[in-house]
C-alpha positions as CSV (number, residue, x, y, z in Angstrom):
1,M,151.6,63.5,127.9
2,Y,148.2,65.0,127.1
3,S,148.0,68.7,128.3
4,P,144.6,70.2,127.4
5,Y,144.5,73.9,126.8
6,N,142.0,76.5,125.6
7,A,142.1,76.9,121.8
8,I,141.3,80.6,122.0
9,T,143.3,81.9,125.0
10,G,146.1,79.3,124.9
11,S,145.7,78.8,128.7
12,M,146.4,75.4,130.1
13,Y,143.5,73.9,132.0
14,Q,144.2,73.6,135.7
15,G,143.1,71.1,138.3
16,E,143.6,67.4,138.3
17,A,139.9,66.7,137.9
18,N,139.6,68.9,134.7
19,I,142.7,67.3,133.2
20,I,141.5,63.8,133.9
21,V,138.0,64.5,132.5
22,L,139.4,66.2,129.4
23,T,142.0,63.5,128.8
24,D,139.3,60.8,129.3
25,K,137.0,62.5,126.8
26,A,139.9,62.8,124.3
27,I,140.4,59.1,124.6
28,D,136.7,58.5,123.9
29,L,136.9,60.8,120.9
30,K,140.0,59.0,119.7
31,T,142.0,62.2,119.4
32,N,145.3,63.7,120.5
33,D,144.1,67.2,119.8
34,P,144.6,69.1,123.2
35,R,142.5,72.1,122.2
36,W,139.2,72.8,123.8
37,L,136.8,75.7,123.7
38,T,133.3,76.8,124.8
39,F,130.3,77.1,122.5
40,L,130.5,80.9,122.9
41,Q,134.2,81.0,122.0
42,A,133.5,78.9,118.9
43,Q,130.6,81.1,117.9
44,E,132.6,84.3,118.4
45,H,135.3,83.0,116.0
46,G,132.9,81.8,113.3
47,Y,133.3,78.2,114.1
48,K,130.4,75.7,114.5
49,I,130.0,72.8,116.9
50,K,129.4,69.7,114.8
51,K,125.8,68.3,114.9
52,G,125.4,65.7,117.7
53,A,128.7,66.7,119.5
54,K,128.4,66.5,123.2
55,G,130.3,68.9,125.4
56,T,132.4,68.1,128.5
57,R,131.8,69.8,131.8
58,I,134.8,71.3,133.6
59,C,134.9,73.5,136.6
60,Y,136.7,76.5,138.0
61,A,137.0,77.1,141.8
62,S,138.7,79.9,143.6
63,I,138.6,82.1,146.7
64,A,138.3,85.8,146.2
65,A,140.0,88.0,148.8
66,P,137.9,90.4,150.8
67,K,137.4,93.8,149.3
68,A,140.2,96.3,150.2
69,E,139.1,99.8,151.0
70,E,141.1,102.9,151.9
71,T,140.1,104.6,155.1
72,A,140.1,108.4,155.6
73,D,143.5,108.3,157.1
74,G,145.0,106.4,154.1
75,E,145.1,103.0,155.8
76,I,144.0,99.9,153.8
77,E,141.1,98.0,155.4
78,L,139.7,94.7,154.4
79,S,135.9,94.5,154.5
80,G,133.8,91.4,154.3
81,R,134.9,87.8,154.1
82,P,136.7,85.9,151.4
83,R,134.2,84.7,148.7
84,K,134.1,81.3,147.2
85,I,133.9,81.3,143.5
86,F,132.7,78.2,141.7
87,K,131.8,78.1,138.0
88,H,131.3,75.4,135.5
89,F,131.8,75.4,131.7
90,I,130.9,73.1,128.9
91,V,133.8,72.7,126.5
92,F,134.2,71.0,123.1
93,N,137.3,69.4,121.7
94,A,138.6,71.0,118.5
95,T,137.8,67.8,116.6
96,Q,134.1,68.5,117.5
97,V,134.3,72.0,115.9
98,E,133.9,72.9,112.2
99,G,136.0,75.7,110.8
100,I,138.8,75.6,113.4
101,P,142.3,75.6,111.8
102,E,144.2,72.3,111.9
103,L,146.5,71.8,114.8
């Protein structure tokens, strides 16, 4: 089974949609390399994205709890509402990166 993960942090990608998208892209690239990373991560480690390589969009969604504040009498009070967090990232497979060590 193909289990995509971040080449720098080692974290497995979560969410069915992300796993399907990354697996499908790996098939298109004809690779079994499960490592993916962002342009910035590649740059920070001295790697280069190969010319013409196209990244793959993945997303992160979460709900942040309301802010907890301590009242004057030491009680914990929640203020505000939960916040929705939605971010997207463009990632590249390790086969699209020059300088990254072999798997």
